[in-house]
N, C-alpha and C positions, 0 to 999 in steps of 0.2 A: 469881468468874470475871471475867474483864477484859471490858469492854464495849468496843464498837467505838470509842469516844472514847479509849479508852486509860487510863482511870482504874484505880486500884489495887484489888486484890481488898479485898473488906470484911472488917475483922479479925474480925467475927462468924462468919465462915465458917471460920476456922481457918488460913486461907492466908496465907503471908507476903507483905508487901508488897515491892514491887520494891527499896525502900531496903534491904531485909534479905537480898537475894539476893547472892550472890558474882559476881565479875566473869564467871567462866565460865557460871554459870546465866543471866546475861543474855545473854550471846553466844548460847546455846542458844535462848533466846526470840526474839532478832532472826533467827536463821536459821528458826525455826518458822514465821515470817510472821505474817500478821494474826491476831487482833488484838493480840497480845504484842510485835511487833517494835518499834511506835512507843514505848510507855512504857518499854520496855527501853533503846532508844536514848537517850531523854530522861534515864534515870537514870545512863547511862554519861556523858553529857554533863556532867551535874551534877556528878559525882564527879571528873571529870578535866579538864574543859577550863580551869578558872582555872589548874592547875599548867601545862598546855601552853601557855597564852598567856604565863605567867610565862617559860617557856623560850623562846618564840617571840621575846619582847622582847629576849633575848640575841641573837638572829639577825637581826632586821630593823633598818632604820635607824629608823623612826618606829613610834608606837603602831598606826597605821592598817595599816602594813605588818606587824606582828606579829599583829594580829588576823585579818588574811586568812590569813596561814601557819597560825596556829591552827585557824581553821574549815575551810579546805581539808584540813587533815591529817585532822580528825575526820571530815571527809565521805568522804575516800577510805578511811579506816578501815572506816566503816559500810558503803560500797559493796562493800568486798572481803569482809566478813564475810556480807553477803547473797549473795555469790558462792561462798560455801563455803571461804574463805581464812582460816585462823585466825591469830591474833596470835601471834608467834614467842615472846613472852615476856608479863610483866604488861601490862595494857592501858595503863597510864600510860607505862611505858617505850617500849612498841610505838609510842605516839603522839608521844613526844619524837623518836623515829628517823624517823617519817613527817614531822616538821617539816623535818628534814635533806633527806628525799627530795624533798618539794616544793620546798624552796629550792634543789636541786640543779638542777631544771628551769628555775628561775629564773636561776641563775648561767650556764647554757648558753643561755639566750635573751636577750631583751631587757629583762629585769628585774633585771639583776644589781646596778643601783645602787640598788635597794631593799634591799640586804641589807647588814650589817655588814661592813665591808672585811676585817677579819680573819677573820670566819667564811666569807666568799666566797673568801678565798685558802686556808683549810683545806679547802674542799669540793673545790677543785681538785686537791688532792694526798691525799685520803682515800679515793678510790674510790666515794664515795656518788653521783657523778653518773652514774656508770655502773653502779651496784650492782645487786643482786639484788631478787628479790620481796618484797613485804610490808614494806618499809622498811628492810631489813638492808642494810648496805654490801656489796661484793663480798667475797670470801673473803679477797683479799689485803688488803682496806682494814680489816678487823675486828681489833681487838686480840685478844691473846691472852685476856685476861679475859673478853671478850664471847664468844670461842669457847668457853670453859670454861663460862661461865654458860649457854650454850644446851644444854650437855649435863646439866645439873641437872633435877631433877624440877620439874613445874609448881608444886607448893606450895613447894618450896624457893626457886624463882625469885620468887614473890609475897612470901614473908616477907623475902627479901633486900632486894628494892626498897621495899615499903611500910614495913617495920619498920625498916630499917637506913638506907637512903638518904633516904627521905621523913620517918622518924621519926614516923609515924602512931601514935596511941594504939592500945594492945594490941586494944581492942574494934573499933576500924575495920580494922585489919589482919586480925582474925578474920572479919570481914564479907566483905572483898574476897578473901581467900585460901580462905574456907570451913573455918576451922579453930576450934578451941575457944579462947576467949580465954586461958584460964589456961594454955594450952600455948605461947603465942607466946613467952615469953621462952626458953623451951628450944628452941624451934624456931630462934630467932634466933641462939643460939650454935652451934648445929649447922648451920645454913645457912651461917655465916661460915666455918666449918671445911670444909664441903664445896667452897665456892667457893675457898678456899686450895688445895686439892688439885687441883681442875679447872684452875684457873688455871695452876699449875705444871706439870700433865701436858700441856696444851694448847701451853703455850711450849717444852716441850722436845721435843714431836712435831713442831712447826714449824719451830724456828730452832736447836735445840740440836745439837751433834755427837753422835754414838754415845756417845762417853765421859761426855758431859754426862748422859745418860738414866740413867747409872748413879750418879749423885750424887741422883737423885730423893728416895730415902728419907732422906738424910742433910740435905737442904735441908728436907725436912718436919718433921724432928725439930729443926732449929735454928730454925725460926719458930713452933713451937707456943707458944700463950700462957702455958701452964703448964710450968714444967720443961723449957725449951729446952736442947738439948744441941748443941754444936759439937765437931768434932774436928779433928785436923791435916790429915787428908786433904781434908776439905772447904775449909779455909783456904787450903790450896795451890791449890785448883782454882779457888776464888772469886778468887784474886790474880792468875790468868792467863786467866781467862774473863770478859770483860766482860759478856756475855750474861746468864750465869747471876748474875753479881755484880748486875747491875740487877734482875732479877726478885727476888732474895734481898732487897735494900734495899726494893723496893716492897711486898713481902710483910710486912716489918717494920713499915714505915709503915701499911700496913692494920691492923695489929694495935693501933697507938696511936691512929689516927684513921681509922676505916673510911669514914665518910660520903664525904668528898671523894675518896678513892682510889677507891673503888667508882664514884662517879659519873662521875670522869673516865674510868675504863677503860671503862664500859658505854656511855657517851654519845660519848666521842671528843673532843667540843668542848663547852666551856661547863659542865662538871659542877660544879666548885667554886663558881663564882659561882651557879649554880642552886640549890645546896643551902644555900649561905650567904647569898643575896639581897644579893649585893654589887652596888652600881651599875655600869652599864657605860655607857661614854661614848657620848653620842648616843641613848641609849635611857633614856626616863624609868624611874626606879626603882620597884620595886613599891609600889603604894599611892599614888603621885603621878599627877596629870593630865597629859596632853600638855602640853608648852611652847606658849604662844600664839605664839611666833615662829617655829614650824614647823608652820603649818597644813597639813591634808590636801592631797595633790595634787589639782588640779581635773580628774580625768581619769574616763571613764566607769566605773561599777561592773562588777565582773567578774561578779557574779551580781545578779540581780534582787533588789529589795527587797521584803519582805514586803507584800502587798497592804494599803490603808488598812482599817479605821481605826486599825492599830497604829501607835505611834510608832516612830521609827527606833531601832534597837537593834544591839548588838554581836553576838558569837557566840552563838546559840541563846537569843536574847531578852534577854541581858545588856545593861544600858546600858553603852556604851563608857567612861562615866566612873565606872563602879561601882568602889569601892575593893577593893583584895585585901591581905589581911593578909600582913605580912612576918613574918619569924622562922622557925622550924623547926617545932616540933611543933605539929600542928594547923592550919598555915598555909593549908591549902587547904579552908577551912571555908564558903566561899561557895557559896551555892546559887543557882541562877539564878532569876530573877524569873519564869520560865515557870510554876514550881510555885504561885505566888501567885494565879494567874488561875484563873477556873473552869475545871473540866476540859474541856469544849467549846472554850473559847477557846484553853486551852494547847495541845489537840490541834492546832488549825488553825495556830496559830502555828509548832509545831514542824513540820507537815507543809511548810508554806512554806519553812521554813529548811532542812530536810533536802533538799527538792527542789531548792531553788536551789544549794546545795553539790553535789548529786549531778550536776546539769546541768554545772555548773563543772568538776568532777573529770572528768566525760565528755570535755569539750572539750579539758581538759589531757592527759588520757591519748591522745586520738587524734592529737595533735601530737608526743608524746614516746613513743618506743619504749621507752626505759629505765624509764618509769612504769608499763608493763604487765608483770606477772609473767611470768616464763618459762613457755611453753606456751599463752598465751592471746593470742589476736589482739587488736590495737588496737581499742577501740570507734570508730567512725566518728563524726563530728560529727552532732549531733542536728539534725533538721530542725523546722520551725515547727509541723508537723502532729503531734499526738499519734499515737502507735502503740502497739501492745502491747510490753512490755518484752521484751527478749532475755534468754535464759539461757544465759550463756557458761561452760559447765563448763570445769574445769580440772584438770590433773594434777600441776601443779608444787608444789602445797603439801599439807600433811598433811590428809588425808580427815576429814571430821567424824566423832565416835566416837558412834554410837547416838543420833543427833540424829533427831528427827521429819522426816518429808519437807516441805519448804516449798512452799507454793502458788507459782505462776509470778510473782506480785507480792507479795512479802514485805512486810507491814506497811503496805500500801497506799502505799509510797513508790515515787514515779515514776522509772523509768529512762529513759534516751533511747533513742528508736528506733534501729535499725541499718541506716537505710537508707544506702546509700553515695553518696556526691556522684555525679552524673550525667556530669560531666566527666572522672571518673578511670576508665580502662577497667580491666576487672578483670584481675587478675595472673595470668600463666600459669605462674607457679613453683609447684610443689606445696607444700602446707602441710607443715611439719616433722612427722615422724611420731616417735611414742611408740614406746618398744620394746615395750611391754606392754599389748595391748589390753585392754579390759574385759570384751568380750563374748565372748572365746573364748582359748583356750590356745594360746601360741606359744612357738617357741624363743626364748632370750634370748642374743644373741651380744656378746662383748666386742669393742669397736671396735678395740683395738691387737692383740689376738692372734688373733682370729677364732675363738676356742675358745667354748663354750658354758656357760651356768651351769648346773651339774648338782648332784647329792647324791652324797656320797661312797660308793662301792660300790654306788650306786642302792638303798641300805637307808633306806626311810622309817620311821625311829624317832627317838624323842626324842634331841636332843644332836648327832645326826648332822651334821657339817660340810658347808657348801656349798663346792663345789671348780669349776675348770675342768676341761672334758672335750673331746675331739673330738665335734663336734656329729654325732649320730647320729638325732636325731629321737625318741629314746626319752621315754617319758611323765615322766621325772624331769628332763628338759631342757625341759619346756614349763610355762609359768607364766601365770597371770592375775592382774592387780591389780584387787581390787574396790573400791567406793565408799568403803570405810572404811581403804583403805590396806593391806589384807592381800595378800600375794603367795602365791597358792595354787599347789601343785604338782599337775599332772594326775595324777601317781602315786597320790596319795591327797588329794583337795581338802581333806580334814580336816587337813592339815599345810600349815604356811605359813612362809616366811622369817623368820628370828629374829635380831634384832640382840644378844641376851643381855643386854641391859640396861647394856653399857658398850662403849667404843671399843676396849678392848684385849682382847677375847675370842674375836674372829672372829665369823663368821656361820655360822648351822645352821639347822635346821628344828626346828619345835615344834608341837603341836596348836593349831589356830586358836581352839578354844574357850577358850583361855585370854586371848584378847583382851577378854573380859569382866571379868578379874579385875583385881587391884591392879597387875599388872606388864604389862597390855595394851598399853602404849605399847611396849614390846619388840618386838612384832609388826608395828608400822605403819611404812609408808614412803611417800615421796612420790617421784614421778618428773618431772623437768622436761623441757623441750622439746629440751635436748640429750641426753636418755637417762642423766642422772645419777640415781641412786638414793640418795635421802638418808634416813637413819632418822630417826623422829620424836624418839628420844631425843637426837640429836645433829645437828640440820639442818646445822651447819657441817662435817660428815663426809658421806663417799660410800662406798658399796659398790665395793671396790677389790680385784683379785686380788693376792696376793703374788708372783706370777710371770707369765711367759707361757708356761709349759709345761703340758701335761695333769697334772692331779691337785694343781696349785697351789692353796693355801687362799685362800678369800676372806674379807677382813675390812674393817674400817671405818678409813679415813684422812682427814685433812683434805681437804676439797675444794678443787680447784684445777684449771685448765684443762689437764687431761690426758686424753690419748686412753684410757688404761687405766680411766678412770672413767666412759666413756660406754658405754652398752649399746643395741643395736639389734635390732629384731625380725628373725626368721629369714626366709630367703628366702621369698617369698610372702605375707608378712605386713607387708611395709614400708608398704603403704597402709591399714593396718587404722585404723579409727576410734579416735581416741585418746581421746574424751570418757569421763568416769566415767559409770558406769552409776547407776540408782537405788540407794539403799542397800538392801542385802540383809543379812540376820543373817549373822553369822560362824558357820561351822559348827565 
């Protein structure tokens, strides 16, 4: 059992050490609170911070700027995890996107000169600066590959990133993704095929003409690694359609050299230099020290330094001049120095680092609306007097899956008090309401048509479609979102809204008890403050009616700024409490 100082379980007890846990299991322990949150956070830092720093060095002008980007990004990820916001993808990929998100606030503020000029210019056109929650760019700023990637299963995403992009050893991939080492080679091949299909499907759904979608099967057959087949019809189409010709060429290039193609598609900027460790102008290359001609700027630190007697250090106790191995396979083997200290000392250093980063992130979030995920109010700037941490529940991100309830102060990590500045009068504008309260059933009305979300023919049976209907207040039109992201119907609370595991199968209902099975993610949704209902299986998509007439089917389409993708609470429920309730077992 882990002691209060965060030491790892004794091997003689039969428990696995934190280094043997998957990223998902470590996330569970962070959310569970003390005493497991601190050692789980330390392990994730040790695994991923060196790689995050390497990417941040592509984004910042100096090593000091890169270290601050990396540290703030990890602090933001840890803070959001404690608040119940899951990473959208593999932890390392998620952290790299958070580097972009933190940098976007610099680009919009007074620190733009601390960013690489080319990176700052890209940020201005990518949509990251005004992007959505949890580190993702806005829907219009995401590549088709990233959109397709998010529709894949968590295991497939993990194998793609850690095995194909990072080229980690199979044993490391197995640990991170919680799979058997001998299955990694097969999963790697399967995952690349799944990404090809998801990428092409998302591309055609977003930008292709109706005629383009008819060539999906022919393009898939033409880019298969084994026995590719082309036909005259496809050749004629590609010669006249630049969009399809472009994605066809990229799919072929991914088959020949998947690493840089996938990295570029999933990061949007700096993918190729990140995986090839190419030197970047103005930023020291991996493994080198900062040039003495460019000393750190003599400005006050943004975060308080760890208290004495500890020496100055980089992120999470890593000396700023610690070398990082270059190359590809196994290049992120650096373990932070924190692990070499006695357990009690290591815990104190980690608490100081995490606390400092959490305070900085809170200050950053309080000044930047786009840093706060949709549906959660910004955290006011902390005061000098310690106070009880706030618990800011949110409904904009996928709810946790069967996680133990965490105490108010997870892992002993300090959160800033939520006392509002005395000089700012309280706002009289009502807070945005979510369409589906957690404590009661309510009708859910489509913002574009004024029709209600209903069940076809009011038949509560497996595979029944979800449709629009004239609002009558019937029990099949009343829904409740629980803390695990399940949308229950009042007609039979044992049935929930079902995404059916893909984006082209429509939306229906299914027994909620299946949430505990292998396909449980099919039943989980997240609702943001705009009333957009996003499926866990494809966060880049939204529940959307096929028309604006009664009996129109409800399906999943790419999330955009559309009124027909927003859903509101029925009359009398507009002021309902939108906070997520405590976890309750799915029925």
